[in-house]
C-alpha positions in Angstrom: 210.1 13.2 30.6 208.2 11.9 27.6 204.4 12.2 26.9 202.5 10.2 29.3 199.4 8.2 28.5 196.6 8.4 31.1 193.6 6.7 29.4 192.6 5.5 26.0 192.0 9.1 24.9 194.1 11.2 27.2 197.9 12.0 27.4 199.8 14.7 29.3 203.2 16.4 28.9 204.6 16.2 32.5 205.2 19.3 34.6 208.7 20.7 35.4 209.5 22.4 38.7 212.5 24.4 37.6 210.7 26.4 35.1 207.3 26.1 36.6 206.0 24.4 33.6 202.6 22.8 34.1 201.3 19.5 32.9 199.9 20.1 29.3 196.9 18.0 28.6 195.8 16.3 25.4 192.4 14.8 24.7 192.2 12.8 21.4 188.8 13.0 19.7 187.8 11.0 16.6 187.5 14.1 14.5 189.8 16.5 16.2 191.8 16.9 19.5 191.9 19.3 22.5 194.8 20.5 24.5 194.6 21.7 28.1 196.7 24.9 28.6 199.0 26.5 26.2 202.3 26.4 28.0 204.7 28.9 29.6 206.3 30.2 26.5 206.6 29.4 22.7 209.5 27.1 23.5 207.3 25.0 26.0 204.6 24.8 23.4 206.9 23.6 20.8 208.4 20.9 22.9 204.9 19.7 23.7 204.0 19.6 20.0 207.3 17.7 19.3 206.3 15.0 21.9 202.7 14.8 20.2 204.4 14.3 16.8 206.8 11.6 18.2 203.7 9.8 19.7 201.9 9.9 16.3 199.2 12.2 17.5 197.8 15.2 15.5 198.3 18.7 16.8 195.3 20.0 18.8 192.6 21.9 16.9 191.6 23.7 20.2 193.4 24.6 23.3 191.4 25.3 26.4 192.7 27.4 29.4 192.4 26.5 33.0 193.2 30.1 34.1 195.2 33.2 33.1 198.5 32.7 34.8 201.6 33.0 32.6 202.9 29.4 32.9 199.5 28.2 31.3 199.0 31.0 28.8 202.1 32.8 27.5 202.7 30.1 24.8 199.2 31.0 23.3 200.8 32.9 20.3 202.4 29.6 19.2 199.5 27.1 19.5 197.9 25.3 16.6 194.2 26.0 16.2 192.1 28.1 18.5 192.3 29.0 22.1 189.2 29.0 24.4 189.1 30.9 27.8 186.5 32.0 30.2 185.6 35.7 30.1 187.4 36.5 33.4 190.6 34.8 32.0 190.3 36.8 28.9 190.0 40.0 31.0 193.1 39.1 33.2 195.2 38.4 30.1 194.1 41.7 28.6 194.9 43.6 31.9 198.4 41.9 32.3 199.3 42.5 28.6 198.5 46.3 29.2 200.5 46.2 32.5 203.5 44.9 30.5 203.0 47.5 27.9 203.1 50.1 30.5 205.8 48.9 32.8 207.9 46.9 30.6 209.0 43.0 30.6 211.4 43.5 33.6 208.3 43.7 35.9 207.4 40.3 34.7 210.8 38.7 34.9 211.3 40.1 38.4 208.2 38.1 39.6 209.9 34.7 40.0 213.2 32.9 39.2 211.3 30.2 37.3 210.1 32.8 34.8 213.7 34.1 34.3 214.8 30.4 33.6 211.9 29.9 31.1 213.1 33.0 29.1 216.8 32.7 29.7 217.4 32.0 26.0 216.0 35.5 25.1 212.9 34.3 23.4 210.3 37.1 23.1 207.6 37.6 25.6 204.1 37.7 23.8 200.8 37.8 25.5 197.8 37.1 23.3 194.1 36.7 23.8 191.8 33.7 23.4 189.9 33.3 20.2 186.7 32.0 21.8 185.3 33.3 25.1 182.6 31.7 27.3 180.8 32.8 30.4 180.0 30.0 32.7 180.3 26.6 30.9 181.0 25.3 27.5 180.8 21.8 26.0 183.1 20.6 23.1 182.4 17.6 21.0 185.6 16.4 19.2 184.2 13.0 18.5 183.8 10.0 20.7 183.9 12.0 23.9 182.7 15.2 25.4 185.0 17.9 26.8 183.2 20.0 29.4 184.5 23.4 30.5 182.9 24.9 33.8 183.9 27.8 35.9 184.6 26.9 39.6 185.2 28.8 42.9 188.9 28.4 43.7 191.4 29.5 46.4 194.1 30.2 43.7 192.3 32.5 41.3 189.0 34.0 40.5 188.9 32.8 36.9 189.6 29.1 37.3 188.0 26.5 34.8 187.6 22.8 35.3 187.9 20.5 32.2 186.0 17.2 32.5 186.0 14.3 30.1 183.2 12.1 31.5 183.8 9.2 29.2 187.3 8.9 30.5 186.4 9.8 34.0 189.1 12.4 34.1 189.1 16.0 35.5 191.6 18.6 34.8 191.7 21.3 37.5 194.8 23.4 36.7 196.0 25.1 39.8 192.4 25.6 41.3 193.3 23.7 44.5 196.4 25.9 45.1 196.8 29.1 47.2 197.2 32.6 45.9 200.6 33.5 44.3 203.0 34.3 45.8 202.0 33.5 49.5 200.1 30.3 48.6 197.6 31.2 51.4 194.2 29.5 51.0 190.7 30.9 51.8 189.1 28.1 53.8 185.6 29.0 52.3 186.9 28.8 48.8 188.4 25.4 49.6 185.0 24.2 50.9 183.3 25.5 47.7 185.9 23.9 45.4 185.5 20.6 47.3 181.8 20.5 46.7 182.2 21.2 43.2 184.8 18.4 42.6 182.6 16.1 44.6 179.8 16.6 42.1 182.1 15.9 39.1 181.7 12.6 37.2 185.3 11.5 37.5 187.7 9.2 39.3 191.0 10.7 38.4 192.2 14.3 38.7 195.1 16.0 37.2 196.5 19.1 38.8 198.8 21.2 36.8 201.9 20.8 39.0 201.4 17.1 40.2 200.9 13.6 39.1 197.5 12.2 38.3 195.8 11.1 41.5 192.3 9.8 42.8 189.9 12.7 42.8 188.8 11.8 46.3 192.2 12.5 47.7 192.1 16.0 46.4 188.6 16.4 47.8 189.7 15.2 51.2 192.7 17.7 51.1 190.4 20.6 50.3 188.0 19.7 53.0 191.0 19.5 55.5 192.1 22.9 54.3 188.5 24.3 54.8 188.7 23.3 58.5 192.2 24.8 59.0 
């Protein structure tokens, strides 16, 4: 699918189930632009950039990460500009890079068929770290809009970051509303905490990494139901 426009300033490159590629977000500022997540591999990142060029959009100066999982971050070595992550995402990436160094790449490829499909062409597996690390929250000012990064409780990972663009009333949540890989089980208490966090966000539309844009209230209601399960 081609790049999809969500609002005046926001586009996204649609997710793909077969290779577990997430939506890659794009926020156009007046002075520079921001990408949300770095992609599953260098090939994924390159296809995203090709779609941006086709749409006449400049490459991002900054890429922000929603969490450390490989489908969101292993294209980092191919991104244009700087990468930004919270300190736990940075730690997880460093730990996983060390694990690959100790155990070899076959450990990674054995984790899921979607990973083997992504790397079927033999492209190298490269794990890099972010250039800028924050603790709890960070605000970016690319011009004409604000991009707010904020840590959140999540049933998916302990390092989840929300990305809010209040002027566009859009919230990127990554996989924060999902369960734990690979069982996909959800902790009800964490679902409740995330629902409360989302309810306080100044947004109307939510973009999860592996789903289409939707009303934010729908996701809040789903999480509240999960919290009662």
